[in-house]
VMD Tcl script that builds the backbone (N, CA, C; Angstrom):
set m [mol new atoms 549]
animate dup $m
set s [atomselect $m all]
$s set {name element resname resid chain x y z} {
  {N N MET 1 A 14.877 128.243 148.202}
  {CA C MET 1 A 13.524 128.268 147.689}
  {C C MET 1 A 13.472 127.693 146.268}
  {N N ARG 2 A 14.437 128.069 145.446}
  {CA C ARG 2 A 14.474 127.583 144.073}
  {C C ARG 2 A 14.616 126.056 144.058}
  {N N LEU 3 A 15.455 125.512 144.965}
  {CA C LEU 3 A 15.652 124.073 145.051}
  {C C LEU 3 A 14.351 123.378 145.465}
  {N N LEU 4 A 13.619 123.962 146.418}
  {CA C LEU 4 A 12.358 123.392 146.878}
  {C C LEU 4 A 11.343 123.340 145.746}
  {N N VAL 5 A 11.249 124.421 144.960}
  {CA C VAL 5 A 10.308 124.455 143.838}
  {C C VAL 5 A 10.696 123.406 142.801}
  {N N ALA 6 A 11.999 123.295 142.509}
  {CA C ALA 6 A 12.457 122.297 141.538}
  {C C ALA 6 A 12.136 120.894 142.032}
  {N N PHE 7 A 12.325 120.648 143.327}
  {CA C PHE 7 A 12.031 119.344 143.911}
  {C C PHE 7 A 10.538 119.040 143.802}
  {N N ALA 8 A 9.701 120.003 144.165}
  {CA C ALA 8 A 8.248 119.815 144.096}
  {C C ALA 8 A 7.805 119.578 142.660}
  {N N THR 9 A 8.389 120.317 141.716}
  {CA C THR 9 A 8.038 120.144 140.310}
  {C C THR 9 A 8.390 118.740 139.839}
  {N N SER 10 A 9.559 118.234 140.222}
  {CA C SER 10 A 9.954 116.895 139.792}
  {C C SER 10 A 9.050 115.829 140.424}
  {N N ILE 11 A 8.584 116.042 141.653}
  {CA C ILE 11 A 7.649 115.096 142.284}
  {C C ILE 11 A 6.340 115.055 141.504}
  {N N VAL 12 A 5.800 116.239 141.164}
  {CA C VAL 12 A 4.542 116.311 140.414}
  {C C VAL 12 A 4.705 115.628 139.062}
  {N N GLN 13 A 5.828 115.888 138.368}
  {CA C GLN 13 A 6.056 115.244 137.073}
  {C C GLN 13 A 6.122 113.728 137.231}
  {N N GLY 14 A 6.812 113.274 138.271}
  {CA C GLY 14 A 6.908 111.840 138.515}
  {C C GLY 14 A 5.553 111.214 138.789}
  {N N LEU 15 A 4.715 111.907 139.569}
  {CA C LEU 15 A 3.372 111.390 139.850}
  {C C LEU 15 A 2.524 111.331 138.587}
  {N N LEU 16 A 2.640 112.346 137.720}
  {CA C LEU 16 A 1.888 112.334 136.468}
  {C C LEU 16 A 2.338 111.180 135.577}
  {N N GLU 17 A 3.658 110.946 135.509}
  {CA C GLU 17 A 4.156 109.819 134.725}
  {C C GLU 17 A 3.666 108.501 135.302}
  {N N LEU 18 A 3.684 108.379 136.631}
  {CA C LEU 18 A 3.221 107.168 137.285}
  {C C LEU 18 A 1.741 106.941 137.012}
  {N N GLN 19 A 0.953 108.031 137.069}
  {CA C GLN 19 A -0.476 107.907 136.820}
  {C C GLN 19 A -0.728 107.447 135.395}
  {N N SER 20 A -0.019 108.039 134.431}
  {CA C SER 20 A -0.245 107.636 133.045}
  {C C SER 20 A 0.205 106.193 132.832}
  {N N THR 21 A 1.301 105.799 133.444}
  {CA C THR 21 A 1.772 104.418 133.344}
  {C C THR 21 A 0.761 103.474 133.988}
  {N N SER 22 A 0.229 103.878 135.153}
  {CA C SER 22 A -0.725 103.040 135.871}
  {C C SER 22 A -2.001 102.833 135.054}
  {N N SER 23 A -2.531 103.910 134.442}
  {CA C SER 23 A -3.755 103.745 133.663}
  {C C SER 23 A -3.475 102.902 132.425}
  {N N PHE 24 A -2.307 103.086 131.816}
  {CA C PHE 24 A -1.929 102.255 130.677}
  {C C PHE 24 A -1.857 100.791 131.110}
  {N N SER 25 A -1.237 100.559 132.258}
  {CA C SER 25 A -1.103 99.196 132.766}
  {C C SER 25 A -2.462 98.577 133.025}
  {N N SER 26 A -3.396 99.348 133.587}
  {CA C SER 26 A -4.738 98.828 133.870}
  {C C SER 26 A -5.463 98.477 132.578}
  {N N GLU 27 A -5.349 99.353 131.565}
  {CA C GLU 27 A -5.986 99.074 130.277}
  {C C GLU 27 A -5.376 97.828 129.645}
  {N N LEU 28 A -4.045 97.725 129.703}
  {CA C LEU 28 A -3.370 96.566 129.138}
  {C C LEU 28 A -3.843 95.292 129.835}
  {N N ALA 29 A -3.925 95.331 131.140}
  {CA C ALA 29 A -4.367 94.161 131.894}
  {C C ALA 29 A -5.803 93.798 131.542}
  {N N ALA 30 A -6.671 94.792 131.399}
  {CA C ALA 30 A -8.075 94.539 131.089}
  {C C ALA 30 A -8.222 93.951 129.690}
  {N N ASN 31 A -7.433 94.450 128.728}
  {CA C ASN 31 A -7.576 94.019 127.338}
  {C C ASN 31 A -6.820 92.741 127.019}
  {N N ARG 32 A -5.807 92.410 127.764}
  {CA C ARG 32 A -4.951 91.264 127.452}
  {C C ARG 32 A -5.108 90.119 128.446}
  {N N HIS 33 A -6.037 90.246 129.376}
  {CA C HIS 33 A -6.253 89.215 130.391}
  {C C HIS 33 A -4.973 88.917 131.170}
  {N N ILE 34 A -4.292 89.983 131.549}
  {CA C ILE 34 A -3.074 89.874 132.340}
  {C C ILE 34 A -3.445 90.141 133.791}
  {N N ASP 35 A -2.812 89.451 134.707}
  {CA C ASP 35 A -3.044 89.638 136.133}
  {C C ASP 35 A -2.807 91.100 136.507}
  {N N PRO 36 A -3.843 91.856 136.991}
  {CA C PRO 36 A -3.663 93.266 137.333}
  {C C PRO 36 A -2.671 93.481 138.471}
  {N N ASN 37 A -2.450 92.464 139.315}
  {CA C ASN 37 A -1.474 92.605 140.396}
  {C C ASN 37 A -0.047 92.706 139.872}
  {N N LEU 38 A 0.145 92.276 138.612}
  {CA C LEU 38 A 1.453 92.363 138.009}
  {C C LEU 38 A 1.927 93.812 137.938}
  {N N PHE 39 A 0.988 94.749 137.888}
  {CA C PHE 39 A 1.335 96.150 137.732}
  {C C PHE 39 A 1.188 96.954 139.024}
  {N N SER 40 A 1.006 96.289 140.158}
  {CA C SER 40 A 0.912 97.025 141.414}
  {C C SER 40 A 2.310 97.445 141.846}
  {N N TYR 41 A 2.408 98.627 142.386}
  {CA C TYR 41 A 3.695 99.186 142.756}
  {C C TYR 41 A 3.973 98.955 144.234}
  {N N PRO 42 A 5.185 98.521 144.572}
  {CA C PRO 42 A 5.528 98.350 145.986}
  {C C PRO 42 A 5.452 99.686 146.717}
  {N N SER 43 A 4.931 99.654 147.923}
  {CA C SER 43 A 4.848 100.881 148.715}
  {C C SER 43 A 4.922 100.543 150.198}
  {N N LEU 44 A 5.369 101.515 150.964}
  {CA C LEU 44 A 5.376 101.416 152.417}
  {C C LEU 44 A 4.736 102.677 152.969}
  {N N GLU 45 A 3.825 102.506 153.899}
  {CA C GLU 45 A 3.219 103.641 154.595}
  {C C GLU 45 A 3.527 103.461 156.076}
  {N N LEU 46 A 4.150 104.459 156.675}
  {CA C LEU 46 A 4.576 104.379 158.064}
  {C C LEU 46 A 3.866 105.441 158.883}
  {N N VAL 47 A 3.219 105.013 159.977}
  {CA C VAL 47 A 2.545 105.945 160.885}
  {C C VAL 47 A 3.116 105.724 162.288}
  {N N LEU 48 A 3.683 106.779 162.863}
  {CA C LEU 48 A 4.227 106.741 164.221}
  {C C LEU 48 A 3.320 107.574 165.117}
  {N N THR 49 A 2.813 106.966 166.188}
  {CA C THR 49 A 1.901 107.656 167.097}
  {C C THR 49 A 2.431 107.551 168.518}
  {N N PRO 50 A 2.719 108.690 169.160}
  {CA C PRO 50 A 3.193 108.602 170.547}
  {C C PRO 50 A 2.101 108.072 171.458}
  {N N ARG 51 A 2.479 107.256 172.429}
  {CA C ARG 51 A 1.548 106.762 173.438}
  {C C ARG 51 A 1.887 107.485 174.738}
  {N N TRP 52 A 0.943 108.268 175.226}
  {CA C TRP 52 A 1.171 109.143 176.378}
  {C C TRP 52 A 0.765 108.463 177.674}
  {N N ASN 53 A 1.331 108.957 178.785}
  {CA C ASN 53 A 0.932 108.461 180.101}
  {C C ASN 53 A -0.469 109.000 180.424}
  {N N ARG 54 A -1.001 108.642 181.587}
  {CA C ARG 54 A -2.368 109.036 181.955}
  {C C ARG 54 A -2.556 110.552 182.023}
  {N N ASP 55 A -1.505 111.281 182.396}
  {CA C ASP 55 A -1.596 112.737 182.510}
  {C C ASP 55 A -1.306 113.456 181.196}
  {N N ASN 56 A -1.011 112.707 180.136}
  {CA C ASN 56 A -0.626 113.283 178.839}
  {C C ASN 56 A 0.572 114.216 178.948}
  {N N THR 57 A 1.504 113.877 179.831}
  {CA C THR 57 A 2.683 114.727 180.015}
  {C C THR 57 A 3.968 114.063 179.543}
  {N N THR 58 A 3.962 112.735 179.432}
  {CA C THR 58 A 5.172 112.008 179.057}
  {C C THR 58 A 4.842 110.940 178.025}
  {N N ALA 59 A 5.636 110.897 176.964}
  {CA C ALA 59 A 5.487 109.829 175.970}
  {C C ALA 59 A 6.128 108.569 176.534}
  {N N GLU 60 A 5.347 107.505 176.630}
  {CA C GLU 60 A 5.838 106.241 177.194}
  {C C GLU 60 A 6.333 105.277 176.130}
  {N N ALA 61 A 5.809 105.409 174.915}
  {CA C ALA 61 A 6.138 104.478 173.842}
  {C C ALA 61 A 5.677 105.098 172.524}
  {N N ILE 62 A 6.011 104.424 171.435}
  {CA C ILE 62 A 5.552 104.835 170.111}
  {C C ILE 62 A 4.842 103.648 169.483}
  {N N ASN 63 A 3.582 103.838 169.122}
  {CA C ASN 63 A 2.848 102.810 168.396}
  {C C ASN 63 A 3.180 102.981 166.915}
  {N N VAL 64 A 3.531 101.885 166.272}
  {CA C VAL 64 A 3.949 101.913 164.873}
  {C C VAL 64 A 2.956 101.115 164.048}
  {N N THR 65 A 2.506 101.710 162.951}
  {CA C THR 65 A 1.714 101.001 161.950}
  {C C THR 65 A 2.483 101.102 160.641}
  {N N LEU 66 A 2.762 99.959 160.045}
  {CA C LEU 66 A 3.490 99.893 158.783}
  {C C LEU 66 A 2.617 99.133 157.797}
  {N N ILE 67 A 2.253 99.791 156.697}
  {CA C ILE 67 A 1.422 99.148 155.679}
  {C C ILE 67 A 2.295 98.865 154.464}
  {N N VAL 68 A 2.349 97.598 154.088}
  {CA C VAL 68 A 3.163 97.132 152.968}
  {C C VAL 68 A 2.218 96.884 151.797}
  {N N GLY 69 A 2.401 97.618 150.728}
  {CA C GLY 69 A 1.542 97.464 149.557}
  {C C GLY 69 A 2.316 96.963 148.349}
  {N N GLY 70 A 1.608 96.353 147.414}
  {CA C GLY 70 A 2.210 95.951 146.148}
  {C C GLY 70 A 3.165 94.773 146.240}
  {N N ARG 71 A 3.081 94.002 147.295}
  {CA C ARG 71 A 3.943 92.831 147.434}
  {C C ARG 71 A 3.085 91.645 147.849}
  {N N ARG 72 A 3.492 90.478 147.394}
  {CA C ARG 72 A 2.779 89.252 147.735}
  {C C ARG 72 A 3.789 88.266 148.296}
  {N N PHE 73 A 3.397 87.591 149.352}
  {CA C PHE 73 A 4.274 86.606 149.988}
  {C C PHE 73 A 3.549 85.268 150.042}
  {N N GLU 74 A 4.274 84.203 149.741}
  {CA C GLU 74 A 3.725 82.854 149.789}
  {C C GLU 74 A 3.832 82.306 151.200}
  {N N ARG 75 A 3.048 81.283 151.481}
  {CA C ARG 75 A 3.092 80.620 152.794}
  {C C ARG 75 A 4.527 80.206 153.117}
  {N N GLY 76 A 4.994 80.581 154.325}
  {CA C GLY 76 A 6.335 80.220 154.766}
  {C C GLY 76 A 7.423 81.185 154.319}
  {N N GLN 77 A 7.087 82.137 153.474}
  {CA C GLN 77 A 8.087 83.078 152.970}
  {C C GLN 77 A 8.374 84.164 154.003}
  {N N SER 78 A 9.623 84.602 154.067}
  {CA C SER 78 A 10.008 85.657 155.003}
  {C C SER 78 A 9.433 86.991 154.566}
  {N N LEU 79 A 8.762 87.657 155.496}
  {CA C LEU 79 A 8.157 88.963 155.248}
  {C C LEU 79 A 9.098 90.087 155.659}
  {N N MET 80 A 9.777 89.916 156.795}
  {CA C MET 80 A 10.640 90.984 157.310}
  {C C MET 80 A 11.719 90.391 158.197}
  {N N GLU 81 A 12.711 91.237 158.489}
  {CA C GLU 81 A 13.787 90.807 159.375}
  {C C GLU 81 A 14.368 92.012 160.101}
  {N N MET 82 A 15.126 91.733 161.148}
  {CA C MET 82 A 15.867 92.779 161.853}
  {C C MET 82 A 17.055 92.149 162.575}
  {N N VAL 83 A 18.100 92.961 162.765}
  {CA C VAL 83 A 19.253 92.484 163.523}
  {C C VAL 83 A 18.875 92.467 164.994}
  {N N LEU 84 A 19.457 91.550 165.758}
  {CA C LEU 84 A 19.134 91.445 167.177}
  {C C LEU 84 A 20.029 92.318 168.045}
  {N N GLU 85 A 21.133 92.784 167.466}
  {CA C GLU 85 A 22.037 93.657 168.208}
  {C C GLU 85 A 22.832 94.480 167.211}
  {N N ASN 86 A 23.081 95.728 167.559}
  {CA C ASN 86 A 23.865 96.609 166.703}
  {C C ASN 86 A 24.814 97.403 167.593}
  {N N GLY 87 A 26.103 97.137 167.485}
  {CA C GLY 87 A 27.078 97.862 168.306}
  {C C GLY 87 A 26.848 97.700 169.793}
  {N N ARG 88 A 26.564 96.503 170.240}
  {CA C ARG 88 A 26.287 96.167 171.646}
  {C C ARG 88 A 24.964 96.732 172.145}
  {N N VAL 89 A 24.142 97.249 171.258}
  {CA C VAL 89 A 22.818 97.742 171.633}
  {C C VAL 89 A 21.790 96.702 171.192}
  {N N PRO 90 A 21.038 96.121 172.135}
  {CA C PRO 90 A 20.053 95.101 171.761}
  {C C PRO 90 A 18.856 95.724 171.038}
  {N N SER 91 A 18.318 94.952 170.104}
  {CA C SER 91 A 17.122 95.393 169.385}
  {C C SER 91 A 15.879 95.168 170.240}
  {N N MET 92 A 14.768 95.750 169.818}
  {CA C MET 92 A 13.492 95.477 170.465}
  {C C MET 92 A 13.190 93.990 170.299}
  {N N ASP 93 A 12.489 93.403 171.257}
  {CA C ASP 93 A 12.257 91.969 171.255}
  {C C ASP 93 A 11.153 91.556 170.275}
  {N N TYR 94 A 10.017 92.209 170.310}
  {CA C TYR 94 A 8.892 91.917 169.418}
  {C C TYR 94 A 8.485 90.444 169.410}
  {N N THR 95 A 8.556 89.799 170.568}
  {CA C THR 95 A 8.051 88.435 170.699}
  {C C THR 95 A 7.135 88.391 171.914}
  {N N GLY 96 A 6.450 87.285 172.121}
  {CA C GLY 96 A 5.555 87.150 173.273}
  {C C GLY 96 A 4.467 88.211 173.255}
  {N N ALA 97 A 4.268 88.865 174.398}
  {CA C ALA 97 A 3.220 89.881 174.519}
  {C C ALA 97 A 3.488 91.088 173.623}
  {N N GLU 98 A 4.741 91.298 173.249}
  {CA C GLU 98 A 5.104 92.451 172.409}
  {C C GLU 98 A 5.290 92.063 170.945}
  {N N ALA 99 A 4.705 90.955 170.541}
  {CA C ALA 99 A 4.873 90.471 169.169}
  {C C ALA 99 A 4.273 91.450 168.157}
  {N N ILE 100 A 4.866 91.457 166.980}
  {CA C ILE 100 A 4.320 92.226 165.869}
  {C C ILE 100 A 3.048 91.527 165.414}
  {N N ARG 101 A 1.983 92.299 165.223}
  {CA C ARG 101 A 0.713 91.733 164.743}
  {C C ARG 101 A 0.533 92.122 163.287}
  {N N ALA 102 A -0.067 91.237 162.509}
  {CA C ALA 102 A -0.209 91.477 161.069}
  {C C ALA 102 A -1.606 91.116 160.586}
  {N N TRP 103 A -2.074 91.869 159.573}
  {CA C TRP 103 A -3.361 91.623 158.916}
  {C C TRP 103 A -3.207 91.876 157.430}
  {N N ASP 104 A -4.063 91.256 156.655}
  {CA C ASP 104 A -4.184 91.573 155.239}
  {C C ASP 104 A -5.666 91.545 154.885}
  {N N LYS 105 A -5.983 91.523 153.614}
  {CA C LYS 105 A -7.379 91.562 153.165}
  {C C LYS 105 A -8.203 90.381 153.689}
  {N N GLU 106 A -7.541 89.248 153.951}
  {CA C GLU 106 A -8.226 88.047 154.434}
  {C C GLU 106 A -8.381 88.003 155.948}
  {N N GLY 107 A -7.794 88.962 156.665}
  {CA C GLY 107 A -7.897 88.971 158.129}
  {C C GLY 107 A -6.541 88.873 158.801}
  {N N GLU 108 A -6.566 88.413 160.058}
  {CA C GLU 108 A -5.315 88.327 160.810}
  {C C GLU 108 A -4.349 87.354 160.130}
  {N N LEU 109 A -3.080 87.728 160.140}
  {CA C LEU 109 A -2.029 86.955 159.495}
  {C C LEU 109 A -1.041 86.528 160.575}
  {N N ARG 110 A -0.999 85.233 160.864}
  {CA C ARG 110 A -0.055 84.741 161.878}
  {C C ARG 110 A 1.356 84.791 161.318}
  {N N LEU 111 A 2.297 85.189 162.186}
  {CA C LEU 111 A 3.690 85.294 161.795}
  {C C LEU 111 A 4.518 84.300 162.598}
  {N N GLY 112 A 5.388 83.573 161.924}
  {CA C GLY 112 A 6.352 82.709 162.599}
  {C C GLY 112 A 7.673 83.459 162.701}
  {N N THR 113 A 8.458 83.154 163.719}
  {CA C THR 113 A 9.765 83.811 163.857}
  {C C THR 113 A 10.863 82.762 163.932}
  {N N GLU 114 A 12.042 83.168 163.471}
  {CA C GLU 114 A 13.223 82.332 163.593}
  {C C GLU 114 A 14.439 83.238 163.714}
  {N N THR 115 A 15.442 82.744 164.437}
  {CA C THR 115 A 16.713 83.450 164.543}
  {C C THR 115 A 17.672 82.774 163.580}
  {N N VAL 116 A 18.373 83.590 162.790}
  {CA C VAL 116 A 19.174 83.071 161.691}
  {C C VAL 116 A 20.652 83.397 161.863}
  {N N GLY 117 A 21.485 82.376 161.756}
  {CA C GLY 117 A 22.928 82.527 161.612}
  {C C GLY 117 A 23.677 83.247 162.705}
  {N N ILE 118 A 24.964 83.406 162.451}
  {CA C ILE 118 A 25.849 84.048 163.415}
  {C C ILE 118 A 25.598 85.542 163.494}
  {N N THR 119 A 25.026 86.118 162.456}
  {CA C THR 119 A 24.758 87.562 162.477}
  {C C THR 119 A 23.572 87.893 163.358}
  {N N SER 120 A 22.905 86.877 163.857}
  {CA C SER 120 A 21.759 87.042 164.740}
  {C C SER 120 A 20.683 87.948 164.166}
  {N N LEU 121 A 20.079 87.460 163.118}
  {CA C LEU 121 A 18.916 88.124 162.526}
  {C C LEU 121 A 17.663 87.427 163.031}
  {N N ARG 122 A 16.613 88.179 163.237}
  {CA C ARG 122 A 15.313 87.570 163.484}
  {C C ARG 122 A 14.508 87.782 162.213}
  {N N ARG 123 A 13.878 86.707 161.734}
  {CA C ARG 123 A 13.029 86.795 160.541}
  {C C ARG 123 A 11.605 86.403 160.916}
  {N N TRP 124 A 10.663 87.082 160.297}
  {CA C TRP 124 A 9.246 86.775 160.452}
  {C C TRP 124 A 8.736 86.244 159.126}
  {N N SER 125 A 8.064 85.098 159.153}
  {CA C SER 125 A 7.493 84.522 157.939}
  {C C SER 125 A 5.972 84.455 158.082}
  {N N VAL 126 A 5.304 84.422 156.945}
  {CA C VAL 126 A 3.838 84.416 156.939}
  {C C VAL 126 A 3.301 82.986 156.979}
  {N N SER 127 A 2.171 82.801 157.626}
  {CA C SER 127 A 1.582 81.479 157.812}
  {C C SER 127 A 0.735 81.034 156.622}
  {N N ARG 128 A 0.445 81.964 155.722}
  {CA C ARG 128 A -0.347 81.656 154.527}
  {C C ARG 128 A -0.010 82.692 153.461}
  {N N GLU 129 A -0.480 82.468 152.259}
  {CA C GLU 129 A -0.263 83.440 151.180}
  {C C GLU 129 A -0.973 84.743 151.545}
  {N N THR 130 A -0.319 85.855 151.288}
  {CA C THR 130 A -0.928 87.150 151.612}
  {C C THR 130 A -1.814 87.624 150.466}
  {N N VAL 131 A -2.820 88.418 150.842}
  {CA C VAL 131 A -3.757 88.966 149.867}
  {C C VAL 131 A -3.882 90.462 150.125}
  {N N GLY 132 A -3.519 91.267 149.139}
  {CA C GLY 132 A -3.634 92.725 149.277}
  {C C GLY 132 A -2.564 93.309 150.186}
  {N N ASP 133 A -2.836 94.531 150.653}
  {CA C ASP 133 A -1.889 95.216 151.536}
  {C C ASP 133 A -1.752 94.467 152.853}
  {N N ILE 134 A -0.561 94.558 153.437}
  {CA C ILE 134 A -0.280 93.921 154.727}
  {C C ILE 134 A -0.092 95.032 155.750}
  {N N ARG 135 A -0.810 94.942 156.852}
  {CA C ARG 135 A -0.684 95.930 157.926}
  {C C ARG 135 A 0.052 95.289 159.101}
  {N N LEU 136 A 1.114 95.963 159.548}
  {CA C LEU 136 A 1.898 95.493 160.693}
  {C C LEU 136 A 1.748 96.512 161.817}
  {N N ASP 137 A 1.458 96.053 163.018}
  {CA C ASP 137 A 1.361 96.924 164.198}
  {C C ASP 137 A 2.325 96.428 165.262}
  {N N PHE 138 A 3.093 97.361 165.835}
  {CA C PHE 138 A 3.971 97.027 166.947}
  {C C PHE 138 A 4.253 98.288 167.746}
  {N N THR 139 A 4.849 98.108 168.918}
  {CA C THR 139 A 5.111 99.224 169.823}
  {C C THR 139 A 6.591 99.278 170.159}
  {N N VAL 140 A 7.148 100.481 170.093}
  {CA C VAL 140 A 8.549 100.715 170.439}
  {C C VAL 140 A 8.586 101.348 171.826}
  {N N TYR 141 A 9.301 100.710 172.738}
  {CA C TYR 141 A 9.445 101.226 174.103}
  {C C TYR 141 A 10.851 101.786 174.293}
  {N N PRO 142 A 10.996 102.782 175.167}
  {CA C PRO 142 A 12.352 103.273 175.439}
  {C C PRO 142 A 13.161 102.214 176.171}
  {N N ARG 143 A 14.444 102.206 175.908}
  {CA C ARG 143 A 15.350 101.253 176.545}
  {C C ARG 143 A 15.692 101.749 177.942}
  {N N SER 144 A 15.632 100.850 178.904}
  {CA C SER 144 A 16.046 101.188 180.264}
  {C C SER 144 A 17.561 101.082 180.332}
  {N N THR 145 A 18.207 102.127 180.779}
  {CA C THR 145 A 19.659 102.108 180.917}
  {C C THR 145 A 20.033 102.478 182.348}
  {N N THR 146 A 21.171 101.933 182.782}
  {CA C THR 146 A 21.721 102.243 184.098}
  {C C THR 146 A 23.216 102.505 183.924}
  {N N LYS 147 A 23.884 102.760 185.013}
  {CA C LYS 147 A 25.333 102.951 184.947}
  {C C LYS 147 A 26.028 101.675 184.485}
  {N N ALA 148 A 25.386 100.534 184.698}
  {CA C ALA 148 A 25.978 99.250 184.310}
  {C C ALA 148 A 25.735 98.903 182.836}
  {N N THR 149 A 24.934 99.689 182.116}
  {CA C THR 149 A 24.666 99.421 180.705}
  {C C THR 149 A 25.957 99.568 179.912}
  {N N PRO 150 A 26.335 98.544 179.120}
  {CA C PRO 150 A 27.577 98.647 178.357}
  {C C PRO 150 A 27.523 99.818 177.376}
  {N N PRO 151 A 28.674 100.435 177.126}
  {CA C PRO 151 A 28.681 101.542 176.176}
  {C C PRO 151 A 28.399 101.046 174.760}
  {N N GLY 152 A 27.849 101.907 173.966}
  {CA C GLY 152 A 27.553 101.579 172.577}
  {C C GLY 152 A 26.976 102.808 171.910}
  {N N PRO 153 A 26.750 102.737 170.627}
  {CA C PRO 153 A 26.196 103.895 169.933}
  {C C PRO 153 A 24.784 104.207 170.424}
  {N N ARG 154 A 24.417 105.455 170.423}
  {CA C ARG 154 A 23.074 105.860 170.866}
  {C C ARG 154 A 22.089 105.705 169.715}
  {N N ILE 155 A 21.738 104.478 169.438}
  {CA C ILE 155 A 20.817 104.203 168.340}
  {C C ILE 155 A 19.517 103.589 168.843}
  {N N ASP 156 A 19.361 103.519 170.158}
  {CA C ASP 156 A 18.127 102.976 170.731}
  {C C ASP 156 A 17.164 104.122 171.022}
  {N N TRP 157 A 15.966 103.784 171.498}
  {CA C TRP 157 A 14.991 104.794 171.918}
  {C C TRP 157 A 15.164 105.019 173.408}
  {N N ARG 158 A 15.188 106.292 173.815}
  {CA C ARG 158 A 15.319 106.634 175.234}
  {C C ARG 158 A 14.340 107.748 175.582}
  {N N GLU 159 A 13.966 107.768 176.870}
  {CA C GLU 159 A 13.134 108.855 177.378}
  {C C GLU 159 A 14.026 110.094 177.473}
  {N N ASN 160 A 13.465 111.246 177.098}
  {CA C ASN 160 A 14.247 112.476 177.123}
  {C C ASN 160 A 13.322 113.648 177.451}
  {N N GLY 161 A 13.284 114.048 178.705}
  {CA C GLY 161 A 12.516 115.224 179.105}
  {C C GLY 161 A 11.034 115.147 178.781}
  {N N GLY 162 A 10.425 113.987 178.960}
  {CA C GLY 162 A 8.997 113.836 178.690}
  {C C GLY 162 A 8.698 113.333 177.294}
  {N N GLY 163 A 9.715 113.253 176.457}
  {CA C GLY 163 A 9.544 112.747 175.097}
  {C C GLY 163 A 10.421 111.540 174.875}
  {N N LEU 164 A 10.511 111.108 173.646}
  {CA C LEU 164 A 11.354 109.979 173.275}
  {C C LEU 164 A 12.301 110.417 172.179}
  {N N ILE 165 A 13.512 109.891 172.219}
  {CA C ILE 165 A 14.499 110.217 171.199}
  {C C ILE 165 A 15.192 108.925 170.786}
  {N N GLY 166 A 15.501 108.782 169.516}
  {CA C GLY 166 A 16.189 107.585 169.073}
  {C C GLY 166 A 16.149 107.416 167.573}
  {N N THR 167 A 16.627 106.261 167.115}
  {CA C THR 167 A 16.627 105.930 165.695}
  {C C THR 167 A 15.945 104.585 165.503}
  {N N GLY 168 A 15.717 104.233 164.268}
  {CA C GLY 168 A 15.059 102.965 163.969}
  {C C GLY 168 A 16.008 101.801 163.781}
  {N N GLN 169 A 17.298 101.995 164.036}
  {CA C GLN 169 A 18.260 100.932 163.761}
  {C C GLN 169 A 18.049 99.683 164.602}
  {N N VAL 170 A 17.545 99.814 165.809}
  {CA C VAL 170 A 17.298 98.635 166.634}
  {C C VAL 170 A 15.822 98.486 167.008}
  {N N SER 171 A 14.967 99.278 166.360}
  {CA C SER 171 A 13.538 99.162 166.638}
  {C C SER 171 A 12.719 98.977 165.372}
  {N N GLY 172 A 13.312 99.231 164.221}
  {CA C GLY 172 A 12.592 99.081 162.963}
  {C C GLY 172 A 12.864 97.738 162.319}
  {N N VAL 173 A 11.913 97.276 161.540}
  {CA C VAL 173 A 12.077 96.021 160.816}
  {C C VAL 173 A 12.299 96.341 159.343}
  {N N GLU 174 A 13.014 95.469 158.658}
  {CA C GLU 174 A 13.233 95.626 157.224}
  {C C GLU 174 A 12.272 94.699 156.503}
  {N N VAL 175 A 11.381 95.284 155.712}
  {CA C VAL 175 A 10.444 94.486 154.928}
  {C C VAL 175 A 11.193 93.963 153.712}
  {N N LEU 176 A 11.074 92.667 153.463}
  {CA C LEU 176 A 11.775 92.038 152.340}
  {C C LEU 176 A 10.975 92.215 151.057}
  {N N ASP 177 A 11.603 91.939 149.933}
  {CA C ASP 177 A 10.956 92.234 148.654}
  {C C ASP 177 A 9.975 91.179 148.175}
  {N N GLY 178 A 9.917 90.040 148.837}
  {CA C GLY 178 A 8.940 89.017 148.453}
  {C C GLY 178 A 9.404 88.144 147.315}
  {N N HIS 179 A 10.705 88.193 146.976}
  {CA C HIS 179 A 11.189 87.400 145.842}
  {C C HIS 179 A 12.166 86.299 146.231}
  {N N GLU 180 A 12.462 86.128 147.535}
  {CA C GLU 180 A 13.417 85.088 147.883}
  {C C GLU 180 A 12.733 83.727 147.896}
  {N N GLN 181 A 13.517 82.690 147.945}
  {CA C GLN 181 A 12.998 81.327 147.925}
  {C C GLN 181 A 12.193 81.029 149.183}
  {N N VAL 182 A 11.157 80.253 149.039}
  {CA C VAL 182 A 10.385 79.782 150.185}
  {C C VAL 182 A 11.100 78.575 150.755}
  {N N ARG 183 A 11.263 78.543 152.077}
  {CA C ARG 183 A 11.929 77.417 152.724}
  {C C ARG 183 A 10.939 76.358 153.109}
}
mol reanalyze $m
mol bondsrecalc $m
mol representation Tube
mol addrep $m
């Protein structure tokens, strides 16, 4: 209990410091004609929503909404990436009908994909400069396994007694920091 209170106290102190820094930054930007986006803080907001079957008895998939704030990407710049395989476990495909969809303040944001190098990374790049927060929507489905499925670490999503169990290692994307070179 003491540890929880100390943790909560440090969070509140951090938020107060952030708020005072943020208001100072806004005043500085207003008085010095500095770009206010210079002081926006990077953030990620993740919402996981189970998608149920018609009888509401079994989770069939997880709808994911990821909101990326405080970052700007130029046309052609990589927004996110993921490995295509981890320990013989294939990643989610997220192409074709299951493609990741993206929006920002200007509307729908088309994403290009490419597979990179021997490490087999998939990267998504933006079709235009982004404006404001970026919203990404995609769906994680359980992996179908059989007796013939090669052994590997249990890091995928699987159906388990009407629910889903798994990790994000082969279903989550890594959002990049927005500072790498544009190709």
